[in-house]
KEKE-662999 format. One line per 10 residues: their letters; for each residue x, y, z of C-alpha. Coordinates in Angstrom, 2 decimals, always signed. Example, Ala and Ser with C-alpha at 12.3 -4.5 7.8 and 13.67 -1.06 7.14 Angstrom:
% residues 2
as) +12.30 -4.50 +7.80; +13.67 -1.06 +7.14
This chain:
% residues 245
mggfvvgvgi) +111.82 +81.80 +90.61; +116.00 +77.72 +92.17; +111.41 +79.67 +88.95; +111.74 +78.81 +90.58; +112.13 +74.45 +89.98; +109.66 +74.29 +92.86; +111.14 +71.26 +94.36; +108.39 +70.30 +96.70; +106.95 +68.71 +93.61; +109.64 +66.08 +93.87
vlllsstsas) +107.71 +64.73 +96.80; +104.30 +65.32 +95.34; +105.20 +63.55 +92.13; +105.10 +60.37 +94.14; +101.37 +60.32 +93.58; +101.79 +60.55 +89.81; +99.80 +58.13 +87.67; +102.76 +57.40 +85.43; +102.43 +53.84 +84.19; +106.15 +53.15 +84.21
aggdwwqkga) +106.97 +54.20 +87.75; +103.63 +54.94 +89.37; +103.44 +51.82 +91.52; +106.85 +52.13 +93.15; +106.61 +55.87 +93.62; +103.07 +55.64 +95.00; +104.06 +53.03 +97.57; +107.06 +55.06 +98.62; +104.97 +58.21 +98.79; +102.39 +56.48 +100.97
gmlnalqgks) +105.13 +55.42 +103.37; +106.48 +58.97 +103.49; +103.03 +60.39 +104.11; +102.56 +57.95 +106.99; +105.80 +59.20 +108.48; +104.70 +62.81 +108.11; +101.45 +61.96 +109.89; +103.30 +60.44 +112.82; +102.69 +56.80 +111.88; +105.46 +54.31 +111.57
tstdlpaddl) +106.26 +51.73 +108.94; +109.37 +49.71 +108.37; +110.17 +51.64 +105.17; +109.64 +55.18 +106.44; +112.53 +57.62 +106.35; +113.19 +59.81 +109.40; +110.88 +62.80 +109.57; +113.88 +65.14 +109.79; +115.18 +63.82 +106.48; +111.81 +64.35 +104.82
saafkealrv) +111.49 +67.88 +106.15; +115.05 +68.74 +105.12; +114.45 +67.33 +101.63; +111.27 +69.36 +101.25; +113.14 +72.52 +102.12; +116.08 +71.64 +99.89; +113.70 +71.05 +97.00; +112.02 +74.39 +97.60; +115.38 +76.12 +97.72; +116.45 +74.58 +94.43
gsdnvvrrlg) +113.13 +75.56 +92.88; +113.21 +79.17 +93.99; +116.81 +79.56 +92.85; +115.86 +78.33 +89.39; +113.00 +80.79 +89.03; +114.96 +83.80 +90.24; +117.87 +82.91 +87.97; +115.56 +82.51 +84.97; +113.58 +85.72 +85.36; +116.42 +87.81 +86.73
aadgfngdpa) +118.52 +87.33 +83.59; +118.56 +89.55 +80.52; +115.32 +89.00 +78.60; +113.94 +86.91 +81.46; +110.77 +88.97 +81.17; +111.21 +90.80 +77.90; +111.98 +87.73 +75.81; +109.36 +85.43 +77.32; +105.78 +85.80 +75.99; +104.42 +84.13 +79.13
vhiplppqla) +105.66 +86.91 +81.41; +106.51 +89.77 +79.06; +105.27 +93.02 +80.60; +103.15 +95.09 +78.21; +102.42 +98.74 +78.68; +99.94 +99.49 +81.47; +96.40 +99.35 +80.08; +95.93 +103.00 +81.07; +98.46 +103.86 +78.35; +96.50 +102.23 +75.53
pvkgalarvg) +95.27 +105.64 +74.29; +98.87 +106.88 +74.29; +100.06 +103.90 +72.29; +97.28 +104.29 +69.75; +97.72 +108.03 +69.37; +101.48 +107.86 +68.85; +101.16 +104.96 +66.43; +98.85 +107.07 +64.28; +101.54 +109.73 +63.92; +104.36 +107.28 +63.26
msgmvddlel) +105.90 +107.34 +66.73; +105.17 +103.81 +67.96; +108.90 +103.25 +68.40; +108.87 +105.50 +71.45; +106.23 +103.33 +73.06; +108.06 +100.11 +72.18; +111.20 +101.50 +73.79; +109.29 +102.31 +76.99; +107.86 +98.78 +77.10; +111.34 +97.27 +76.77
rlnraaeaat) +112.57 +99.37 +79.68; +109.70 +98.26 +81.91; +110.77 +94.65 +81.37; +114.40 +95.49 +82.08; +113.36 +97.00 +85.41; +111.52 +93.80 +86.39; +114.54 +91.71 +85.47; +116.76 +93.90 +87.65; +114.42 +93.62 +90.65; +113.73 +89.88 +90.54
pkakalfvns) +116.92 +88.81 +92.43; +115.46 +90.51 +95.51; +113.11 +87.55 +95.76; +115.92 +85.10 +96.51; +116.53 +86.10 +100.13; +112.78 +86.15 +100.80; +112.45 +82.58 +99.56; +115.32 +81.51 +101.78; +113.69 +83.16 +104.80; +110.28 +81.65 +104.05
isemtfddvk) +111.77 +78.18 +103.70; +113.74 +78.48 +106.94; +110.58 +79.50 +108.80; +108.55 +76.60 +107.42; +107.14 +74.38 +110.15; +106.60 +70.66 +110.02; +102.85 +71.33 +109.76; +103.57 +73.50 +106.70; +105.47 +70.60 +105.15; +102.57 +68.22 +105.77
siyggeddaa) +100.09 +70.71 +104.36; +102.09 +71.22 +101.18; +102.67 +67.49 +100.74; +98.96 +66.71 +100.98; +97.75 +69.83 +99.19; +96.83 +70.76 +95.65; +99.24 +70.71 +92.72; +100.21 +74.33 +93.37; +100.27 +74.09 +97.17; +103.89 +75.24 +97.45
tryfqgkmsp) +103.29 +78.18 +95.14; +100.26 +79.31 +97.11; +102.22 +78.91 +100.34; +104.89 +81.27 +99.05; +102.34 +83.73 +97.70; +100.64 +83.99 +101.07; +103.89 +84.15 +102.98; +105.93 +86.42 +100.72; +103.71 +88.76 +98.72; +103.68 +91.77 +101.10
slkqemspvv) +107.42 +91.63 +101.81; +108.25 +90.87 +98.18; +106.35 +93.95 +97.06; +108.13 +96.01 +99.70; +111.56 +94.71 +98.66; +110.99 +95.01 +94.92; +109.40 +98.47 +94.87; +112.52 +100.58 +95.56; +114.60 +98.42 +93.23; +112.03 +98.77 +90.46
aeslsrvgav) +111.80 +102.53 +91.05; +115.58 +102.86 +90.86; +115.78 +100.53 +87.88; +113.09 +102.42 +85.99; +115.27 +105.49 +86.29; +118.56 +103.72 +85.64; +117.40 +101.90 +82.50; +115.80 +105.07 +81.19; +112.16 +104.08 +81.60; +111.25 +107.20 +83.54
qafdrvmgky) +112.87 +109.39 +80.93; +111.25 +107.39 +78.13; +107.88 +107.73 +79.84; +108.32 +111.49 +80.12; +109.20 +111.70 +76.44; +106.22 +109.58 +75.46; +103.81 +111.57 +77.59; +105.25 +114.88 +76.39; +104.74 +113.90 +72.78; +101.28 +112.49 +73.52
kslpfvpdvk) +100.11 +115.66 +75.29; +101.26 +117.74 +72.36; +98.67 +116.03 +70.16; +95.26 +117.68 +69.87; +92.13 +116.32 +71.53; +93.72 +113.43 +73.46; +92.33 +112.32 +76.83; +94.37 +112.70 +80.00; +96.01 +109.46 +81.22; +97.98 +108.50 +84.30
anltdyvvqk) +99.93 +105.39 +85.24; +102.07 +104.36 +88.22; +104.92 +102.54 +86.52; +106.55 +101.31 +89.72; +103.43 +99.65 +91.15; +102.58 +98.17 +87.77; +106.03 +96.65 +87.15; +106.24 +95.28 +90.70; +102.88 +93.53 +90.39; +103.69 +92.13 +86.96
gmdgiflyla) +107.09 +91.00 +88.21; +105.50 +89.16 +91.13; +102.95 +87.60 +88.79; +105.76 +86.27 +86.63; +107.68 +84.87 +89.58; +104.72 +82.92 +90.93; +103.64 +81.82 +87.46; +106.95 +80.07 +86.92; +107.01 +78.75 +90.44; +103.72 +76.98 +89.70
keeaairedp) +105.00 +75.68 +86.36; +108.12 +74.25 +87.92; +106.14 +72.71 +90.76; +103.84 +70.96 +88.29; +106.77 +69.73 +86.21; +108.60 +68.19 +89.13; +105.46 +66.44 +90.37; +105.49 +64.52 +87.08; +109.22 +63.94 +86.63; +111.35 +62.18 +89.25
arqttdllkr) +114.41 +62.84 +87.08; +114.40 +66.45 +88.22; +116.10 +65.47 +91.48; +119.24 +67.59 +91.54; +121.08 +67.35 +94.86; +122.55 +64.53 +96.92; +119.94 +65.03 +99.63; +117.02 +64.83 +97.22; +118.46 +61.77 +95.51; +119.02 +60.08 +98.86
vfgak) +115.51 +60.77 +100.15; +113.47 +60.46 +96.97; +115.74 +58.74 +94.48; +115.63 +55.10 +95.53; +113.15 +52.91 +93.68
């Protein structure tokens, strides 16, 4: 979320079927996997180096995702993670559009995205904590897992605490960016219309869930990209451990 390039893919890319580099990277990856499984070969790197590189890659990946989505228009300007109005408000949107007031609804939607952008940096410390707590067995499991193994690891490890950390920030941000006030204006105008059904929506819970969805979506995208592209190595440690051909 640093999107979060999910750097564990740097290791996993070693199993890529790329014609140009596949052979060398596959052989090196096999040697690394042997080391992770407690076997020894003459080309294996120390297990501590491998574990440290995994964690460094994950740190770089999570920093990237948080920086991307926590910036202005990180959510609002990106169709992949843009937060629409809660589905419960569809009748409100339709009713106000019919009386020429769709701009009020569009303004509310913008403010929901701004709140998610403001809350996303809270994820950074949680990623750091999750990475520091990662065991060697976790590293082995991620290395040998599916293409989104690191993303699923973080989802399982972080989701409850991420929701807890983001909720008060989203609630405060909704007020600070004017979303609460915009929602009250929208609902006031909607309820003044005749024969409209009653609707309710919890904006805080909705924005938190959508924000988390966006974070993990980009974590998975970055993980997949790094699996395929050795050139995404970005630090001295990663280049030292995974850069030699």
